[in-house]
mmCIF file as Biopython writes it, N, C-alpha, C and O atoms, coordinates in Angstrom:
data_model
#
loop_
_atom_site.group_PDB
_atom_site.id
_atom_site.type_symbol
_atom_site.label_atom_id
_atom_site.label_alt_id
_atom_site.label_comp_id
_atom_site.label_asym_id
_atom_site.label_entity_id
_atom_site.label_seq_id
_atom_site.pdbx_PDB_ins_code
_atom_site.Cartn_x
_atom_site.Cartn_y
_atom_site.Cartn_z
_atom_site.occupancy
_atom_site.B_iso_or_equiv
_atom_site.auth_seq_id
_atom_site.auth_asym_id
_atom_site.pdbx_PDB_model_num
ATOM 1   N N  . MET A ? 1  ? 9.013   3.018   -8.096  1.0 0.0 1  A 1 
ATOM 2   C CA . MET A ? 1  ? 8.038   3.520   -9.039  1.0 0.0 1  A 1 
ATOM 3   C C  . MET A ? 1  ? 8.727   3.726   -10.380 1.0 0.0 1  A 1 
ATOM 4   O O  . MET A ? 1  ? 9.758   4.393   -10.468 1.0 0.0 1  A 1 
ATOM 5   N N  . GLU A ? 2  ? 8.140   3.142   -11.429 1.0 0.0 2  A 1 
ATOM 6   C CA . GLU A ? 2  ? 8.711   3.288   -12.756 1.0 0.0 2  A 1 
ATOM 7   C C  . GLU A ? 2  ? 8.421   4.676   -13.287 1.0 0.0 2  A 1 
ATOM 8   O O  . GLU A ? 2  ? 7.419   5.302   -12.941 1.0 0.0 2  A 1 
ATOM 9   N N  . GLN A ? 3  ? 9.323   5.140   -14.137 1.0 0.0 3  A 1 
ATOM 10  C CA . GLN A ? 3  ? 9.134   6.456   -14.696 1.0 0.0 3  A 1 
ATOM 11  C C  . GLN A ? 3  ? 7.982   6.474   -15.700 1.0 0.0 3  A 1 
ATOM 12  O O  . GLN A ? 3  ? 7.323   7.501   -15.866 1.0 0.0 3  A 1 
ATOM 13  N N  . SER A ? 4  ? 7.736   5.353   -16.368 1.0 0.0 4  A 1 
ATOM 14  C CA . SER A ? 4  ? 6.684   5.286   -17.370 1.0 0.0 4  A 1 
ATOM 15  C C  . SER A ? 4  ? 5.303   5.059   -16.759 1.0 0.0 4  A 1 
ATOM 16  O O  . SER A ? 4  ? 4.304   5.011   -17.477 1.0 0.0 4  A 1 
ATOM 17  N N  . GLU A ? 5  ? 5.246   4.920   -15.449 1.0 0.0 5  A 1 
ATOM 18  C CA . GLU A ? 5  ? 3.983   4.672   -14.757 1.0 0.0 5  A 1 
ATOM 19  C C  . GLU A ? 5  ? 3.129   5.937   -14.782 1.0 0.0 5  A 1 
ATOM 20  O O  . GLU A ? 5  ? 3.569   7.001   -14.346 1.0 0.0 5  A 1 
ATOM 21  N N  . SER A ? 6  ? 1.902   5.813   -15.295 1.0 0.0 6  A 1 
ATOM 22  C CA . SER A ? 6  ? 1.017   6.975   -15.358 1.0 0.0 6  A 1 
ATOM 23  C C  . SER A ? 6  ? 0.406   7.257   -13.986 1.0 0.0 6  A 1 
ATOM 24  O O  . SER A ? 6  ? 0.470   6.430   -13.076 1.0 0.0 6  A 1 
ATOM 25  N N  . THR A ? 7  ? -0.175  8.420   -13.865 1.0 0.0 7  A 1 
ATOM 26  C CA . THR A ? 7  ? -0.834  8.797   -12.616 1.0 0.0 7  A 1 
ATOM 27  C C  . THR A ? 7  ? -1.955  7.817   -12.306 1.0 0.0 7  A 1 
ATOM 28  O O  . THR A ? 7  ? -2.160  7.447   -11.149 1.0 0.0 7  A 1 
ATOM 29  N N  . GLU A ? 8  ? -2.674  7.400   -13.325 1.0 0.0 8  A 1 
ATOM 30  C CA . GLU A ? 8  ? -3.761  6.441   -13.119 1.0 0.0 8  A 1 
ATOM 31  C C  . GLU A ? 8  ? -3.211  5.082   -12.672 1.0 0.0 8  A 1 
ATOM 32  O O  . GLU A ? 8  ? -3.809  4.416   -11.827 1.0 0.0 8  A 1 
ATOM 33  N N  . ASP A ? 9  ? -2.079  4.675   -13.236 1.0 0.0 9  A 1 
ATOM 34  C CA . ASP A ? 9  ? -1.435  3.418   -12.824 1.0 0.0 9  A 1 
ATOM 35  C C  . ASP A ? 9  ? -1.029  3.483   -11.352 1.0 0.0 9  A 1 
ATOM 36  O O  . ASP A ? 9  ? -1.219  2.526   -10.602 1.0 0.0 9  A 1 
ATOM 37  N N  . ILE A ? 10 ? -0.472  4.613   -10.954 1.0 0.0 10 A 1 
ATOM 38  C CA . ILE A ? 10 ? -0.057  4.801   -9.564  1.0 0.0 10 A 1 
ATOM 39  C C  . ILE A ? 10 ? -1.275  4.692   -8.652  1.0 0.0 10 A 1 
ATOM 40  O O  . ILE A ? 10 ? -1.242  4.004   -7.632  1.0 0.0 10 A 1 
ATOM 41  N N  . TYR A ? 11 ? -2.349  5.381   -9.035  1.0 0.0 11 A 1 
ATOM 42  C CA . TYR A ? 11 ? -3.572  5.351   -8.229  1.0 0.0 11 A 1 
ATOM 43  C C  . TYR A ? 11 ? -4.073  3.917   -8.075  1.0 0.0 11 A 1 
ATOM 44  O O  . TYR A ? 11 ? -4.406  3.488   -6.971  1.0 0.0 11 A 1 
ATOM 45  N N  . ASN A ? 12 ? -4.124  3.186   -9.172  1.0 0.0 12 A 1 
ATOM 46  C CA . ASN A ? 12 ? -4.626  1.807   -9.129  1.0 0.0 12 A 1 
ATOM 47  C C  . ASN A ? 12 ? -3.725  0.896   -8.308  1.0 0.0 12 A 1 
ATOM 48  O O  . ASN A ? 12 ? -4.220  0.028   -7.588  1.0 0.0 12 A 1 
ATOM 49  N N  . ARG A ? 13 ? -2.428  1.075   -8.401  1.0 0.0 13 A 1 
ATOM 50  C CA . ARG A ? 13 ? -1.485  0.265   -7.620  1.0 0.0 13 A 1 
ATOM 51  C C  . ARG A ? 13 ? -1.670  0.521   -6.126  1.0 0.0 13 A 1 
ATOM 52  O O  . ARG A ? 13 ? -1.728  -0.415  -5.329  1.0 0.0 13 A 1 
ATOM 53  N N  . VAL A ? 14 ? -1.759  1.791   -5.758  1.0 0.0 14 A 1 
ATOM 54  C CA . VAL A ? 14 ? -1.925  2.163   -4.351  1.0 0.0 14 A 1 
ATOM 55  C C  . VAL A ? 14 ? -3.283  1.669   -3.834  1.0 0.0 14 A 1 
ATOM 56  O O  . VAL A ? 14 ? -3.387  1.203   -2.699  1.0 0.0 14 A 1 
ATOM 57  N N  . LYS A ? 15 ? -4.307  1.774   -4.664  1.0 0.0 15 A 1 
ATOM 58  C CA . LYS A ? 15 ? -5.640  1.311   -4.271  1.0 0.0 15 A 1 
ATOM 59  C C  . LYS A ? 15 ? -5.624  -0.200  -4.008  1.0 0.0 15 A 1 
ATOM 60  O O  . LYS A ? 15 ? -6.249  -0.674  -3.060  1.0 0.0 15 A 1 
ATOM 61  N N  . THR A ? 16 ? -4.915  -0.942  -4.840  1.0 0.0 16 A 1 
ATOM 62  C CA . THR A ? 16 ? -4.794  -2.390  -4.657  1.0 0.0 16 A 1 
ATOM 63  C C  . THR A ? 16 ? -4.057  -2.716  -3.361  1.0 0.0 16 A 1 
ATOM 64  O O  . THR A ? 16 ? -4.460  -3.606  -2.613  1.0 0.0 16 A 1 
ATOM 65  N N  . GLN A ? 17 ? -2.976  -1.987  -3.105  1.0 0.0 17 A 1 
ATOM 66  C CA . GLN A ? 17 ? -2.224  -2.199  -1.862  1.0 0.0 17 A 1 
ATOM 67  C C  . GLN A ? 17 ? -3.099  -1.907  -0.649  1.0 0.0 17 A 1 
ATOM 68  O O  . GLN A ? 17 ? -3.072  -2.647  0.335   1.0 0.0 17 A 1 
ATOM 69  N N  . HIS A ? 18 ? -3.874  -0.829  -0.719  1.0 0.0 18 A 1 
ATOM 70  C CA . HIS A ? 18 ? -4.767  -0.445  0.375   1.0 0.0 18 A 1 
ATOM 71  C C  . HIS A ? 18 ? -5.792  -1.552  0.629   1.0 0.0 18 A 1 
ATOM 72  O O  . HIS A ? 18 ? -6.057  -1.905  1.778   1.0 0.0 18 A 1 
ATOM 73  N N  . ALA A ? 19 ? -6.363  -2.094  -0.440  1.0 0.0 19 A 1 
ATOM 74  C CA . ALA A ? 19 ? -7.360  -3.152  -0.306  1.0 0.0 19 A 1 
ATOM 75  C C  . ALA A ? 19 ? -6.747  -4.417  0.304   1.0 0.0 19 A 1 
ATOM 76  O O  . ALA A ? 19 ? -7.384  -5.092  1.113   1.0 0.0 19 A 1 
ATOM 77  N N  . THR A ? 20 ? -5.519  -4.731  -0.082  1.0 0.0 20 A 1 
ATOM 78  C CA . THR A ? 20 ? -4.831  -5.898  0.468   1.0 0.0 20 A 1 
ATOM 79  C C  . THR A ? 20 ? -4.617  -5.745  1.972   1.0 0.0 20 A 1 
ATOM 80  O O  . THR A ? 20 ? -4.861  -6.674  2.741   1.0 0.0 20 A 1 
ATOM 81  N N  . LEU A ? 21 ? -4.160  -4.570  2.377   1.0 0.0 21 A 1 
ATOM 82  C CA . LEU A ? 21 ? -3.961  -4.311  3.804   1.0 0.0 21 A 1 
ATOM 83  C C  . LEU A ? 21 ? -5.292  -4.361  4.550   1.0 0.0 21 A 1 
ATOM 84  O O  . LEU A ? 21 ? -5.362  -4.855  5.675   1.0 0.0 21 A 1 
ATOM 85  N N  . ASP A ? 22 ? -6.338  -3.850  3.920   1.0 0.0 22 A 1 
ATOM 86  C CA . ASP A ? 22 ? -7.652  -3.848  4.554   1.0 0.0 22 A 1 
ATOM 87  C C  . ASP A ? 22 ? -8.146  -5.273  4.776   1.0 0.0 22 A 1 
ATOM 88  O O  . ASP A ? 22 ? -8.706  -5.578  5.829   1.0 0.0 22 A 1 
ATOM 89  N N  . ARG A ? 23 ? -7.942  -6.143  3.797   1.0 0.0 23 A 1 
ATOM 90  C CA . ARG A ? 23 ? -8.365  -7.542  3.970   1.0 0.0 23 A 1 
ATOM 91  C C  . ARG A ? 23 ? -7.626  -8.196  5.137   1.0 0.0 23 A 1 
ATOM 92  O O  . ARG A ? 23 ? -8.235  -8.907  5.937   1.0 0.0 23 A 1 
ATOM 93  N N  . ARG A ? 24 ? -6.319  -7.959  5.237   1.0 0.0 24 A 1 
ATOM 94  C CA . ARG A ? 24 ? -5.548  -8.533  6.333   1.0 0.0 24 A 1 
ATOM 95  C C  . ARG A ? 24 ? -6.036  -7.977  7.671   1.0 0.0 24 A 1 
ATOM 96  O O  . ARG A ? 24 ? -6.186  -8.720  8.641   1.0 0.0 24 A 1 
ATOM 97  N N  . LEU A ? 25 ? -6.279  -6.685  7.716   1.0 0.0 25 A 1 
ATOM 98  C CA . LEU A ? 25 ? -6.758  -6.055  8.945   1.0 0.0 25 A 1 
ATOM 99  C C  . LEU A ? 25 ? -8.114  -6.631  9.354   1.0 0.0 25 A 1 
ATOM 100 O O  . LEU A ? 25 ? -8.345  -6.897  10.533  1.0 0.0 25 A 1 
ATOM 101 N N  . GLN A ? 26 ? -9.003  -6.821  8.390   1.0 0.0 26 A 1 
ATOM 102 C CA . GLN A ? 26 ? -10.316 -7.388  8.685   1.0 0.0 26 A 1 
ATOM 103 C C  . GLN A ? 26 ? -10.189 -8.810  9.232   1.0 0.0 26 A 1 
ATOM 104 O O  . GLN A ? 26 ? -10.925 -9.197  10.140  1.0 0.0 26 A 1 
ATOM 105 N N  . MET A ? 27 ? -9.258  -9.585  8.680   1.0 0.0 27 A 1 
ATOM 106 C CA . MET A ? 27 ? -9.024  -10.942 9.190   1.0 0.0 27 A 1 
ATOM 107 C C  . MET A ? 27 ? -8.596  -10.900 10.652  1.0 0.0 27 A 1 
ATOM 108 O O  . MET A ? 27 ? -9.087  -11.677 11.471  1.0 0.0 27 A 1 
ATOM 109 N N  . LEU A ? 28 ? -7.692  -10.003 10.970  1.0 0.0 28 A 1 
ATOM 110 C CA . LEU A ? 28 ? -7.216  -9.894  12.344  1.0 0.0 28 A 1 
ATOM 111 C C  . LEU A ? 28 ? -8.319  -9.432  13.285  1.0 0.0 28 A 1 
ATOM 112 O O  . LEU A ? 28 ? -8.431  -9.923  14.408  1.0 0.0 28 A 1 
ATOM 113 N N  . MET A ? 29 ? -9.127  -8.493  12.827  1.0 0.0 29 A 1 
ATOM 114 C CA . MET A ? 29 ? -10.153 -7.925  13.688  1.0 0.0 29 A 1 
ATOM 115 C C  . MET A ? 29 ? -11.277 -8.919  13.987  1.0 0.0 29 A 1 
ATOM 116 O O  . MET A ? 29 ? -12.016 -8.741  14.956  1.0 0.0 29 A 1 
ATOM 117 N N  . LYS A ? 30 ? -11.410 -9.955  13.172  1.0 0.0 30 A 1 
ATOM 118 C CA . LYS A ? 30 ? -12.430 -10.985 13.424  1.0 0.0 30 A 1 
ATOM 119 C C  . LYS A ? 30 ? -12.033 -11.930 14.552  1.0 0.0 30 A 1 
ATOM 120 O O  . LYS A ? 30 ? -12.874 -12.636 15.110  1.0 0.0 30 A 1 
ATOM 121 N N  . LYS A ? 31 ? -10.750 -11.936 14.879  1.0 0.0 31 A 1 
ATOM 122 C CA . LYS A ? 31 ? -10.282 -12.848 15.927  1.0 0.0 31 A 1 
ATOM 123 C C  . LYS A ? 31 ? -10.754 -12.352 17.296  1.0 0.0 31 A 1 
ATOM 124 O O  . LYS A ? 31 ? -10.818 -11.150 17.553  1.0 0.0 31 A 1 
ATOM 125 N N  . SER A ? 32 ? -11.079 -13.303 18.161  1.0 0.0 32 A 1 
ATOM 126 C CA . SER A ? 32 ? -11.544 -12.921 19.497  1.0 0.0 32 A 1 
ATOM 127 C C  . SER A ? 32 ? -10.375 -12.525 20.404  1.0 0.0 32 A 1 
ATOM 128 O O  . SER A ? 32 ? -10.560 -11.828 21.401  1.0 0.0 32 A 1 
ATOM 129 N N  . TYR A ? 33 ? -9.162  -12.980 20.043  1.0 0.0 33 A 1 
ATOM 130 C CA . TYR A ? 33 ? -7.987  -12.647 20.843  1.0 0.0 33 A 1 
ATOM 131 C C  . TYR A ? 33 ? -6.808  -12.409 19.905  1.0 0.0 33 A 1 
ATOM 132 O O  . TYR A ? 33 ? -6.577  -13.172 18.966  1.0 0.0 33 A 1 
ATOM 133 N N  . LEU A ? 34 ? -6.067  -11.338 20.177  1.0 0.0 34 A 1 
ATOM 134 C CA . LEU A ? 34 ? -4.878  -11.037 19.383  1.0 0.0 34 A 1 
ATOM 135 C C  . LEU A ? 34 ? -3.633  -11.199 20.244  1.0 0.0 34 A 1 
ATOM 136 O O  . LEU A ? 34 ? -3.600  -10.771 21.398  1.0 0.0 34 A 1 
ATOM 137 N N  . THR A ? 35 ? -2.626  -11.814 19.673  1.0 0.0 35 A 1 
ATOM 138 C CA . THR A ? 35 ? -1.338  -11.887 20.364  1.0 0.0 35 A 1 
ATOM 139 C C  . THR A ? 35 ? -0.709  -10.499 20.344  1.0 0.0 35 A 1 
ATOM 140 O O  . THR A ? 35 ? -1.192  -9.600  19.657  1.0 0.0 35 A 1 
ATOM 141 N N  . ALA A ? 36 ? 0.354   -10.335 21.089  1.0 0.0 36 A 1 
ATOM 142 C CA . ALA A ? 36 ? 1.060   -9.042  21.107  1.0 0.0 36 A 1 
ATOM 143 C C  . ALA A ? 36 ? 1.569   -8.702  19.701  1.0 0.0 36 A 1 
ATOM 144 O O  . ALA A ? 36 ? 1.497   -7.550  19.274  1.0 0.0 36 A 1 
ATOM 145 N N  . ASP A ? 37 ? 2.075   -9.693  18.996  1.0 0.0 37 A 1 
ATOM 146 C CA . ASP A ? 37 ? 2.549   -9.464  17.624  1.0 0.0 37 A 1 
ATOM 147 C C  . ASP A ? 37 ? 1.414   -9.042  16.704  1.0 0.0 37 A 1 
ATOM 148 O O  . ASP A ? 37 ? 1.580   -8.161  15.861  1.0 0.0 37 A 1 
ATOM 149 N N  . GLU A ? 38 ? 0.261   -9.678  16.871  1.0 0.0 38 A 1 
ATOM 150 C CA . GLU A ? 38 ? -0.891  -9.320  16.045  1.0 0.0 38 A 1 
ATOM 151 C C  . GLU A ? 38 ? -1.394  -7.919  16.373  1.0 0.0 38 A 1 
ATOM 152 O O  . GLU A ? 38 ? -1.793  -7.178  15.475  1.0 0.0 38 A 1 
ATOM 153 N N  . GLU A ? 39 ? -1.377  -7.556  17.642  1.0 0.0 39 A 1 
ATOM 154 C CA . GLU A ? 39 ? -1.773  -6.198  18.023  1.0 0.0 39 A 1 
ATOM 155 C C  . GLU A ? 39 ? -0.844  -5.169  17.378  1.0 0.0 39 A 1 
ATOM 156 O O  . GLU A ? 39 ? -1.288  -4.121  16.909  1.0 0.0 39 A 1 
ATOM 157 N N  . MET A ? 40 ? 0.457   -5.486  17.365  1.0 0.0 40 A 1 
ATOM 158 C CA . MET A ? 40 ? 1.420   -4.585  16.722  1.0 0.0 40 A 1 
ATOM 159 C C  . MET A ? 40 ? 1.154   -4.537  15.218  1.0 0.0 40 A 1 
ATOM 160 O O  . MET A ? 40 ? 1.230   -3.471  14.608  1.0 0.0 40 A 1 
ATOM 161 N N  . GLU A ? 41 ? 0.847   -5.674  14.629  1.0 0.0 41 A 1 
ATOM 162 C CA . GLU A ? 41 ? 0.549   -5.712  13.200  1.0 0.0 41 A 1 
ATOM 163 C C  . GLU A ? 41 ? -0.673  -4.859  12.873  1.0 0.0 41 A 1 
ATOM 164 O O  . GLU A ? 41 ? -0.684  -4.163  11.858  1.0 0.0 41 A 1 
ATOM 165 N N  . VAL A ? 42 ? -1.698  -4.903  13.719  1.0 0.0 42 A 1 
ATOM 166 C CA . VAL A ? 42 ? -2.897  -4.082  13.515  1.0 0.0 42 A 1 
ATOM 167 C C  . VAL A ? 42 ? -2.516  -2.605  13.494  1.0 0.0 42 A 1 
ATOM 168 O O  . VAL A ? 42 ? -2.969  -1.860  12.625  1.0 0.0 42 A 1 
ATOM 169 N N  . LYS A ? 43 ? -1.698  -2.183  14.434  1.0 0.0 43 A 1 
ATOM 170 C CA . LYS A ? 43 ? -1.277  -0.775  14.491  1.0 0.0 43 A 1 
ATOM 171 C C  . LYS A ? 43 ? -0.521  -0.380  13.228  1.0 0.0 43 A 1 
ATOM 172 O O  . LYS A ? 43 ? -0.754  0.684   12.655  1.0 0.0 43 A 1 
ATOM 173 N N  . VAL A ? 44 ? 0.391   -1.256  12.802  1.0 0.0 44 A 1 
ATOM 174 C CA . VAL A ? 44 ? 1.192   -0.971  11.598  1.0 0.0 44 A 1 
ATOM 175 C C  . VAL A ? 44 ? 0.289   -0.930  10.359  1.0 0.0 44 A 1 
ATOM 176 O O  . VAL A ? 44 ? 0.421   -0.042  9.517   1.0 0.0 44 A 1 
ATOM 177 N N  . LEU A ? 45 ? -0.620  -1.892  10.258  1.0 0.0 45 A 1 
ATOM 178 C CA . LEU A ? 45 ? -1.529  -1.934  9.109   1.0 0.0 45 A 1 
ATOM 179 C C  . LEU A ? 45 ? -2.379  -0.674  9.036   1.0 0.0 45 A 1 
ATOM 180 O O  . LEU A ? 45 ? -2.576  -0.119  7.955   1.0 0.0 45 A 1 
ATOM 181 N N  . LYS A ? 46 ? -2.884  -0.219  10.181  1.0 0.0 46 A 1 
ATOM 182 C CA . LYS A ? 46 ? -3.712  0.991   10.196  1.0 0.0 46 A 1 
ATOM 183 C C  . LYS A ? 46 ? -2.916  2.205   9.724   1.0 0.0 46 A 1 
ATOM 184 O O  . LYS A ? 46 ? -3.429  3.033   8.971   1.0 0.0 46 A 1 
ATOM 185 N N  . LYS A ? 47 ? -1.673  2.310   10.161  1.0 0.0 47 A 1 
ATOM 186 C CA . LYS A ? 47 ? -0.839  3.441   9.740   1.0 0.0 47 A 1 
ATOM 187 C C  . LYS A ? 47 ? -0.529  3.365   8.250   1.0 0.0 47 A 1 
ATOM 188 O O  . LYS A ? 47 ? -0.570  4.377   7.550   1.0 0.0 47 A 1 
ATOM 189 N N  . LYS A ? 48 ? -0.218  2.163   7.767   1.0 0.0 48 A 1 
ATOM 190 C CA . LYS A ? 48 ? 0.069   2.004   6.334   1.0 0.0 48 A 1 
ATOM 191 C C  . LYS A ? 48 ? -1.162  2.307   5.496   1.0 0.0 48 A 1 
ATOM 192 O O  . LYS A ? 48 ? -1.070  2.949   4.449   1.0 0.0 48 A 1 
ATOM 193 N N  . LYS A ? 49 ? -2.326  1.836   5.966   1.0 0.0 49 A 1 
ATOM 194 C CA . LYS A ? 49 ? -3.559  2.107   5.239   1.0 0.0 49 A 1 
ATOM 195 C C  . LYS A ? 49 ? -3.831  3.605   5.168   1.0 0.0 49 A 1 
ATOM 196 O O  . LYS A ? 49 ? -4.236  4.116   4.124   1.0 0.0 49 A 1 
ATOM 197 N N  . LEU A ? 50 ? -3.613  4.299   6.259   1.0 0.0 50 A 1 
ATOM 198 C CA . LEU A ? 50 ? -3.827  5.743   6.280   1.0 0.0 50 A 1 
ATOM 199 C C  . LEU A ? 50 ? -2.885  6.445   5.306   1.0 0.0 50 A 1 
ATOM 200 O O  . LEU A ? 50 ? -3.291  7.350   4.578   1.0 0.0 50 A 1 
ATOM 201 N N  . TYR A ? 51 ? -1.624  6.020   5.303   1.0 0.0 51 A 1 
ATOM 202 C CA . TYR A ? 51 ? -0.656  6.593   4.369   1.0 0.0 51 A 1 
ATOM 203 C C  . TYR A ? 51 ? -1.106  6.360   2.924   1.0 0.0 51 A 1 
ATOM 204 O O  . TYR A ? 51 ? -1.050  7.273   2.100   1.0 0.0 51 A 1 
ATOM 205 N N  . LEU A ? 52 ? -1.550  5.144   2.621   1.0 0.0 52 A 1 
ATOM 206 C CA . LEU A ? 52 ? -1.984  4.835   1.264   1.0 0.0 52 A 1 
ATOM 207 C C  . LEU A ? 52 ? -3.248  5.606   0.897   1.0 0.0 52 A 1 
ATOM 208 O O  . LEU A ? 52 ? -3.408  6.032   -0.246  1.0 0.0 52 A 1 
ATOM 209 N N  . LYS A ? 53 ? -4.141  5.784   1.864   1.0 0.0 53 A 1 
ATOM 210 C CA . LYS A ? 53 ? -5.351  6.568   1.605   1.0 0.0 53 A 1 
ATOM 211 C C  . LYS A ? 53 ? -4.986  8.013   1.287   1.0 0.0 53 A 1 
ATOM 212 O O  . LYS A ? 53 ? -5.543  8.608   0.364   1.0 0.0 53 A 1 
ATOM 213 N N  . ASP A ? 54 ? -4.059  8.574   2.044   1.0 0.0 54 A 1 
ATOM 214 C CA . ASP A ? 54 ? -3.598  9.940   1.771   1.0 0.0 54 A 1 
ATOM 215 C C  . ASP A ? 54 ? -2.972  10.020  0.379   1.0 0.0 54 A 1 
ATOM 216 O O  . ASP A ? 54 ? -3.185  10.988  -0.352  1.0 0.0 54 A 1 
ATOM 217 N N  . THR A ? 55 ? -2.206  9.007   0.024   1.0 0.0 55 A 1 
ATOM 218 C CA . THR A ? 55 ? -1.580  8.969   -1.300  1.0 0.0 55 A 1 
ATOM 219 C C  . THR A ? 55 ? -2.648  8.910   -2.383  1.0 0.0 55 A 1 
ATOM 220 O O  . THR A ? 55 ? -2.547  9.604   -3.394  1.0 0.0 55 A 1 
ATOM 221 N N  . MET A ? 56 ? -3.664  8.089   -2.178  1.0 0.0 56 A 1 
ATOM 222 C CA . MET A ? 56 ? -4.749  8.000   -3.158  1.0 0.0 56 A 1 
ATOM 223 C C  . MET A ? 56 ? -5.457  9.345   -3.304  1.0 0.0 56 A 1 
ATOM 224 O O  . MET A ? 56 ? -5.835  9.734   -4.409  1.0 0.0 56 A 1 
ATOM 225 N N  . GLU A ? 57 ? -5.634  10.044  -2.202  1.0 0.0 57 A 1 
ATOM 226 C CA . GLU A ? 57 ? -6.282  11.358  -2.259  1.0 0.0 57 A 1 
ATOM 227 C C  . GLU A ? 57 ? -5.451  12.343  -3.098  1.0 0.0 57 A 1 
ATOM 228 O O  . GLU A ? 57 ? -5.985  13.069  -3.937  1.0 0.0 57 A 1 
ATOM 229 N N  . ARG A ? 58 ? -4.131  12.349  -2.852  1.0 0.0 58 A 1 
ATOM 230 C CA . ARG A ? 58 ? -3.260  13.260  -3.601  1.0 0.0 58 A 1 
ATOM 231 C C  . ARG A ? 58 ? -3.228  12.912  -5.089  1.0 0.0 58 A 1 
ATOM 232 O O  . ARG A ? 58 ? -3.323  13.792  -5.944  1.0 0.0 58 A 1 
ATOM 233 N N  . VAL A ? 59 ? -3.095  11.635  -5.383  1.0 0.0 59 A 1 
ATOM 234 C CA . VAL A ? 59 ? -3.039  11.206  -6.786  1.0 0.0 59 A 1 
ATOM 235 C C  . VAL A ? 59 ? -4.395  11.420  -7.450  1.0 0.0 59 A 1 
ATOM 236 O O  . VAL A ? 59 ? -4.465  11.825  -8.610  1.0 0.0 59 A 1 
ATOM 237 N N  . GLY A ? 60 ? -5.462  11.151  -6.719  1.0 0.0 60 A 1 
ATOM 238 C CA . GLY A ? 60 ? -6.799  11.381  -7.248  1.0 0.0 60 A 1 
ATOM 239 C C  . GLY A ? 60 ? -7.023  12.847  -7.575  1.0 0.0 60 A 1 
ATOM 240 O O  . GLY A ? 60 ? -7.667  13.177  -8.571  1.0 0.0 60 A 1 
ATOM 241 N N  . GLU A ? 61 ? -6.497  13.715  -6.744  1.0 0.0 61 A 1 
ATOM 242 C CA . GLU A ? 61 ? -6.594  15.159  -7.008  1.0 0.0 61 A 1 
ATOM 243 C C  . GLU A ? 61 ? -5.855  15.514  -8.296  1.0 0.0 61 A 1 
ATOM 244 O O  . GLU A ? 61 ? -6.339  16.321  -9.090  1.0 0.0 61 A 1 
ATOM 245 N N  . GLU A ? 62 ? -4.685  14.912  -8.503  1.0 0.0 62 A 1 
ATOM 246 C CA . GLU A ? 62 ? -3.936  15.140  -9.743  1.0 0.0 62 A 1 
ATOM 247 C C  . GLU A ? 62 ? -4.737  14.663  -10.942 1.0 0.0 62 A 1 
ATOM 248 O O  . GLU A ? 62 ? -4.756  15.327  -11.979 1.0 0.0 62 A 1 
ATOM 249 N N  . LEU A ? 63 ? -5.397  13.523  -10.813 1.0 0.0 63 A 1 
ATOM 250 C CA . LEU A ? 63 ? -6.213  13.004  -11.908 1.0 0.0 63 A 1 
ATOM 251 C C  . LEU A ? 63 ? -7.372  13.946  -12.209 1.0 0.0 63 A 1 
ATOM 252 O O  . LEU A ? 63 ? -7.683  14.200  -13.373 1.0 0.0 63 A 1 
ATOM 253 N N  . ARG A ? 64 ? -8.011  14.463  -11.167 1.0 0.0 64 A 1 
ATOM 254 C CA . ARG A ? 64 ? -9.122  15.390  -11.369 1.0 0.0 64 A 1 
ATOM 255 C C  . ARG A ? 64 ? -8.656  16.680  -12.027 1.0 0.0 64 A 1 
ATOM 256 O O  . ARG A ? 64 ? -9.354  17.229  -12.879 1.0 0.0 64 A 1 
ATOM 257 N N  . LYS A ? 65 ? -7.495  17.162  -11.642 1.0 0.0 65 A 1 
ATOM 258 C CA . LYS A ? 65 ? -6.947  18.375  -12.261 1.0 0.0 65 A 1 
ATOM 259 C C  . LYS A ? 65 ? -6.650  18.122  -13.733 1.0 0.0 65 A 1 
ATOM 260 O O  . LYS A ? 65 ? -6.868  18.992  -14.575 1.0 0.0 65 A 1 
ATOM 261 N N  . GLY A ? 66 ? -6.154  16.933  -14.036 1.0 0.0 66 A 1 
ATOM 262 C CA . GLY A ? 66 ? -5.847  16.573  -15.419 1.0 0.0 66 A 1 
ATOM 263 C C  . GLY A ? 66 ? -7.095  16.494  -16.276 1.0 0.0 66 A 1 
ATOM 264 O O  . GLY A ? 66 ? -7.053  16.809  -17.465 1.0 0.0 66 A 1 
ATOM 265 N N  . ASP A ? 67 ? -8.213  16.071  -15.680 1.0 0.0 67 A 1 
ATOM 266 C CA . ASP A ? 67 ? -9.479  15.983  -16.438 1.0 0.0 67 A 1 
ATOM 267 C C  . ASP A ? 67 ? -10.005 17.362  -16.774 1.0 0.0 67 A 1 
ATOM 268 O O  . ASP A ? 67 ? -10.683 17.532  -17.787 1.0 0.0 67 A 1 
ATOM 269 N N  . LYS A ? 68 ? -9.709  18.346  -15.950 1.0 0.0 68 A 1 
ATOM 270 C CA . LYS A ? 68 ? -10.222 19.703  -16.167 1.0 0.0 68 A 1 
ATOM 271 C C  . LYS A ? 68 ? -9.439  20.433  -17.254 1.0 0.0 68 A 1 
ATOM 272 O O  . LYS A ? 68 ? -9.936  21.394  -17.841 1.0 0.0 68 A 1 
ATOM 273 N N  . SER A ? 69 ? -8.225  19.983  -17.520 1.0 0.0 69 A 1 
ATOM 274 C CA . SER A ? 69 ? -7.388  20.663  -18.518 1.0 0.0 69 A 1 
ATOM 275 C C  . SER A ? 69 ? -7.863  20.416  -19.925 1.0 0.0 69 A 1 
ATOM 276 O O  . SER A ? 69 ? -7.265  20.919  -20.876 1.0 0.0 69 A 1 
#
């Protein structure tokens, strides 16, 4: 993370990463059969997405606090 990166930039970057993971997860979930590797990838993607969602919530809260100031 760059030091010059604003809170809004961080939020947008994380949101983009979350959307990318979501697209990959949706592709996997459309398959009628998942290999063991794909099943593991689904688990990892879900955990990463959750982490990014939590990050977006925290950063979004910072943005909302900044708007109130």
